[in-house]
C-alpha positions in Angstrom: -12.6 11.2 11.6 -14.1 8.6 9.3 -14.9 5.4 11.1 -13.1 2.4 9.7 -14.8 -0.9 9.8 -14.3 -2.6 13.2 -13.6 -5.8 11.3 -10.2 -6.5 9.9 -9.3 -4.6 6.7 -10.5 -6.1 3.4 -7.0 -6.9 2.4 -6.4 -8.9 5.6 -9.6 -10.8 5.4 -9.2 -11.6 1.7 -5.5 -12.6 1.9 -4.6 -16.2 1.7 -0.8 -17.0 1.6 0.3 -18.5 -1.7 0.9 -22.3 -1.7 3.6 -23.3 -4.1 3.3 -26.5 -6.0 6.2 -28.8 -6.2 8.6 -27.8 -8.9 6.7 -24.6 -9.7 8.7 -21.9 -11.3 9.2 -18.6 -9.5 6.7 -16.0 -10.7 4.6 -18.4 -12.6 1.3 -17.3 -14.1 -0.5 -18.5 -11.0 1.8 -16.6 -8.7 1.5 -13.4 -10.7 -2.3 -13.8 -10.6 -2.1 -14.2 -6.8 -0.3 -10.8 -6.6 -2.6 -9.1 -9.0 -5.5 -10.1 -6.7 -3.7 -8.8 -3.6 -2.8 -5.5 -5.3 -6.3 -4.9 -6.8 -7.9 -5.7 -3.4 -5.5 -3.3 -1.7 -6.1 -0.6 -4.3 -9.9 -1.0 -4.0 -9.7 -0.7 -0.2 -7.6 2.5 -0.5 -10.2 4.0 -2.9 -13.0 3.2 -0.6 -11.2 5.0 2.2 -10.8 8.1 0.0 -14.6 8.0 -0.6 -15.3 7.7 3.1 -13.0 10.7 3.8 -14.7 12.9 1.1 -18.1 12.0 2.5 -17.0 12.6 6.0 -15.5 16.0 5.2 -18.7 17.1 3.4 -20.9 15.9 6.3 -18.7 17.4 9.0 -17.7 20.7 7.5 -19.0 23.4 9.6 -18.3 27.0 10.1 -17.7 27.1 13.8 -18.0 30.6 15.4 -15.4 29.7 18.0 -11.8 30.0 16.6 -10.5 27.1 18.7 -13.3 24.7 17.3 -12.6 25.9 13.8 -8.8 25.4 14.2 -9.4 21.9 15.6 -11.6 20.9 12.6 -9.0 22.4 10.2 -6.2 20.4 11.8 -8.3 17.2 11.7 -9.1 17.7 8.0 -5.4 18.6 7.3 -4.3 15.3 8.9 -6.9 13.4 6.9 -5.8 15.0 3.6 -2.2 14.2 4.3 -3.1 10.6 4.9 -5.1 10.5 1.7 -2.2 12.0 -0.2 0.1 9.2 1.0 -2.5 6.7 0.0 -2.8 8.4 -3.5 0.9 7.9 -3.9 0.5 4.3 -2.8 -2.2 3.8 -5.4 0.2 5.1 -8.0 2.9 2.6 -6.8 0.3 -0.2 -6.9 -0.5 0.7 -10.5 3.2 0.7 -11.4 3.6 -2.7 -9.7 0.6 -4.1 -11.6 2.3 -2.9 -14.8 5.5 -4.8 -13.8 3.4 -7.9 -13.3 1.9 -7.5 -16.7 5.3 -7.0 -18.2 6.5 -10.1 -16.4 9.2 -8.1 -14.6 7.7 -8.5 -11.1 9.4 -10.2 -8.2 13.0 -9.5 -9.1 15.3 -7.1 -7.1 16.0 -3.9 -8.9 19.5 -3.7 -7.5 20.9 -7.2 -7.8 18.4 -9.1 -9.9 17.7 -12.0 -7.5 14.3 -13.2 -6.5 12.6 -11.0 -3.9 10.8 -13.9 -2.5 7.1 -14.8 -2.1 6.8 -14.1 1.6 8.5 -10.6 1.4 6.2 -9.8 -1.6 3.1 -10.9 0.3 4.2 -8.7 3.3 5.0 -5.8 0.9 3.5 -6.4 -2.5 5.1 -3.2 -4.0 8.6 -4.2 -2.8 11.3 -3.7 -5.5 14.3 -4.7 -3.5 15.3 -8.1 -1.9 15.7 -8.0 1.8 19.5 -7.8 1.6 19.5 -4.8 -0.8 16.8 -3.1 1.3 18.7 -3.6 4.5 21.8 -2.1 2.8 19.8 0.8 1.5 18.4 1.5 5.0 21.9 1.3 6.5 23.3 3.8 3.9 20.3 6.1 4.5 20.9 6.0 8.3 24.6 6.9 7.8 23.8 9.7 5.4 21.3 11.3 7.9 23.7 11.0 10.9 
Protein backbone atom coordinates (compact mmCIF):
# COMPACT_ATOMS: atom_id res chain seq x y z
CA UNK A 1 0.00 0.00 0.00
CA UNK A 2 1.29 3.52 -0.69
CA UNK A 3 2.65 5.08 2.44
CA UNK A 4 0.88 8.24 3.44
CA UNK A 5 2.90 10.95 5.05
CA UNK A 6 3.16 10.34 8.79
CA UNK A 7 2.38 14.01 9.30
CA UNK A 8 -1.17 15.27 9.23
CA UNK A 9 -2.74 15.58 5.83
CA UNK A 10 -2.08 18.70 3.82
CA UNK A 11 -5.69 19.81 4.27
CA UNK A 12 -5.49 19.51 8.05
CA UNK A 13 -2.17 21.37 8.27
CA UNK A 14 -3.24 24.18 5.94
CA UNK A 15 -6.70 24.67 7.43
CA UNK A 16 -7.33 27.71 9.59
CA UNK A 17 -10.94 28.28 10.73
CA UNK A 18 -12.53 31.35 9.23
CA UNK A 19 -12.74 34.39 11.50
CA UNK A 20 -15.77 36.49 10.70
CA UNK A 21 -15.56 40.26 10.98
CA UNK A 22 -18.29 42.14 12.78
CA UNK A 23 -21.25 42.75 10.49
CA UNK A 24 -19.76 40.64 7.67
CA UNK A 25 -22.34 39.36 5.21
CA UNK A 26 -22.73 35.58 4.86
CA UNK A 27 -20.73 34.26 1.89
CA UNK A 28 -18.86 37.48 1.36
CA UNK A 29 -16.01 37.58 -1.14
CA UNK A 30 -13.53 36.82 1.65
CA UNK A 31 -15.56 33.80 2.86
CA UNK A 32 -15.85 32.42 -0.65
CA UNK A 33 -12.07 32.81 -1.11
CA UNK A 34 -11.58 30.87 2.14
CA UNK A 35 -13.61 27.95 0.79
CA UNK A 36 -11.91 28.08 -2.62
CA UNK A 37 -8.58 27.68 -0.80
CA UNK A 38 -9.89 24.74 1.26
CA UNK A 39 -11.36 22.99 -1.78
CA UNK A 40 -8.30 23.52 -3.98
CA UNK A 41 -6.00 22.22 -1.23
CA UNK A 42 -8.21 19.16 -0.77
CA UNK A 43 -8.33 18.54 -4.52
CA UNK A 44 -4.53 18.81 -4.81
CA UNK A 45 -4.09 16.36 -1.94
CA UNK A 46 -6.41 13.86 -3.64
CA UNK A 47 -4.51 14.19 -6.93
CA UNK A 48 -1.20 13.58 -5.16
CA UNK A 49 -2.67 10.44 -3.61
CA UNK A 50 -3.70 9.21 -7.07
CA UNK A 51 -0.15 9.77 -8.31
CA UNK A 52 1.28 7.87 -5.32
CA UNK A 53 -1.06 4.95 -6.04
CA UNK A 54 -0.15 4.80 -9.72
CA UNK A 55 3.57 4.85 -8.90
CA UNK A 56 3.11 2.24 -6.19
CA UNK A 57 1.18 -0.10 -8.47
CA UNK A 58 3.82 0.25 -11.19
CA UNK A 59 6.64 -0.43 -8.72
CA UNK A 60 4.94 -3.29 -6.89
CA UNK A 61 3.32 -5.10 -9.81
CA UNK A 62 4.81 -8.54 -9.97
CA UNK A 63 3.83 -11.80 -11.52
CA UNK A 64 3.98 -14.07 -8.50
CA UNK A 65 4.25 -17.76 -9.30
CA UNK A 66 2.28 -18.62 -6.17
CA UNK A 67 -1.48 -18.21 -6.79
CA UNK A 68 -2.09 -17.11 -3.18
CA UNK A 69 0.51 -14.32 -3.45
CA UNK A 70 -0.91 -13.24 -6.80
CA UNK A 71 -4.46 -13.21 -5.37
CA UNK A 72 -3.33 -11.14 -2.37
CA UNK A 73 -1.71 -8.57 -4.62
CA UNK A 74 -4.75 -8.41 -6.89
CA UNK A 75 -7.03 -7.90 -3.89
CA UNK A 76 -4.76 -5.14 -2.55
CA UNK A 77 -4.73 -3.39 -5.93
CA UNK A 78 -8.49 -3.78 -6.22
CA UNK A 79 -9.02 -2.06 -2.85
CA UNK A 80 -6.67 0.75 -3.87
CA UNK A 81 -8.50 1.24 -7.15
CA UNK A 82 -11.88 1.37 -5.40
CA UNK A 83 -10.54 4.00 -3.03
CA UNK A 84 -9.17 6.01 -5.95
CA UNK A 85 -12.55 5.73 -7.72
CA UNK A 86 -14.28 7.22 -4.66
CA UNK A 87 -11.67 9.98 -4.62
CA UNK A 88 -12.22 10.60 -8.35
CA UNK A 89 -15.93 11.11 -7.63
CA UNK A 90 -15.01 13.43 -4.76
CA UNK A 91 -12.77 15.49 -7.07
CA UNK A 92 -15.76 15.86 -9.42
CA UNK A 93 -17.90 17.00 -6.49
CA UNK A 94 -15.18 19.48 -5.46
CA UNK A 95 -15.16 20.87 -9.01
CA UNK A 96 -18.95 21.24 -8.90
CA UNK A 97 -18.66 23.03 -5.55
CA UNK A 98 -15.99 25.39 -6.94
CA UNK A 99 -18.41 26.22 -9.75
CA UNK A 100 -21.14 26.99 -7.20
CA UNK A 101 -18.75 29.39 -5.47
CA UNK A 102 -17.92 31.04 -8.77
CA UNK A 103 -21.65 31.39 -9.51
CA UNK A 104 -22.18 32.78 -5.97
CA UNK A 105 -24.65 29.98 -5.19
CA UNK A 106 -22.48 28.35 -2.52
CA UNK A 107 -23.42 28.05 1.14
CA UNK A 108 -27.19 27.81 0.80
CA UNK A 109 -29.23 24.66 1.44
CA UNK A 110 -30.53 23.04 -1.75
CA UNK A 111 -33.69 21.88 0.04
CA UNK A 112 -34.84 24.86 2.12
CA UNK A 113 -32.61 27.74 1.03
CA UNK A 114 -31.24 28.72 4.45
CA UNK A 115 -27.57 29.31 5.22
CA UNK A 116 -25.70 26.01 5.64
CA UNK A 117 -23.32 27.66 8.09
CA UNK A 118 -19.58 28.25 8.12
CA UNK A 119 -18.64 25.54 10.59
CA UNK A 120 -20.63 22.86 8.74
CA UNK A 121 -19.05 23.93 5.46
CA UNK A 122 -15.59 23.87 7.00
CA UNK A 123 -16.27 20.34 8.25
CA UNK A 124 -17.76 19.26 4.90
CA UNK A 125 -16.93 21.84 2.21
CA UNK A 126 -19.03 20.04 -0.42
CA UNK A 127 -22.19 20.03 1.74
CA UNK A 128 -25.32 21.08 -0.12
CA UNK A 129 -27.84 20.66 2.71
CA UNK A 130 -28.14 22.42 6.06
CA UNK A 131 -27.85 20.19 9.11
CA UNK A 132 -31.65 19.99 9.60
CA UNK A 133 -32.35 18.92 6.01
CA UNK A 134 -29.43 16.47 6.06
CA UNK A 135 -30.72 14.92 9.28
CA UNK A 136 -34.20 14.55 7.77
CA UNK A 137 -32.74 12.99 4.61
CA UNK A 138 -30.78 10.47 6.69
CA UNK A 139 -33.88 9.57 8.74
CA UNK A 140 -35.89 9.04 5.53
CA UNK A 141 -33.08 6.95 4.06
CA UNK A 142 -32.96 4.80 7.19
CA UNK A 143 -36.72 4.28 7.08
CA UNK A 144 -36.62 3.31 3.40
CA UNK A 145 -33.89 0.72 3.95
CA UNK A 146 -35.62 -0.91 6.94
